[in-house]
N, C-alpha and C positions, 0 to 999 in steps of 0.2 A: 714375715714372722720374726726375723732377727731384730727389726726395729721395735716391735712390740715387747720382745723380751728385754731389750735395753731400757725401755721406758719403765717397765715393771721393776727390774732390778734396781734402777736408779731411785725410783720412788720408795721402794722398800728400804734401801740403804739410807736415804735421807730420814725416813721415819725411825729407823734403828738409831741413827746418830742423834736425833732429837730425844729419843728415850734415854740414851746414855748421858747426854748433856744435862738432862734434868737433875742428875745426881751430883753435879758439880756445884760446889758452894761458890757463888759469885761474890760473896762479901769481900773477899780478898782482892778482887779485880776491879770492881765498880763501886761507886759511892752508894747508889741506891739500886740494889739487886732486883727490886720489884717494879722498877720504872719501865716505861715504854722503850727507852733506848736499850736497856739491859735485855729486854725480851727480843728486840730486833737483833742484838748481838748474838743471842742464842739461836735465832732463826738462821742468821748468816753462817754461823759456825756449823750448824747442822747441815746446811746446804753444801758448804765447802767440804766438810769431812765425809758426808754421805756420797757426794759426787766422786771424791777421791777413792773411797772404798768401792763404789760401783764400778769405776774405771778399772780398778785392779781386778775385780771379779770377772768383768767382761773380757779384759785382756787375757786373763788366765784361761778362760774358756776358749777363746779364739786360738791361743797358742797351743793348748792341749788338743784342739781339733786339728791343727796343722801337723801335729806329730804323727797323725794317722798316715799322712802322705809320705812322711819321712821313713816310716817302717816298711811301707809297701815297696 
């Protein structure tokens, strides 16, 4: 069950990162913002940021569940 939750949280985080990245104007960073390379850059950024965000969420959930043993 823990593995399934990790997959779902990671995919949702990558989707959320993709949604957020769509609002960034790439004109200042790349020559052709509508090119295939610029889209691949967006995909890679979404994966990296989404994975980092998902790792934070999953670590936080794990740490907070370990606090239960600390209190008892």
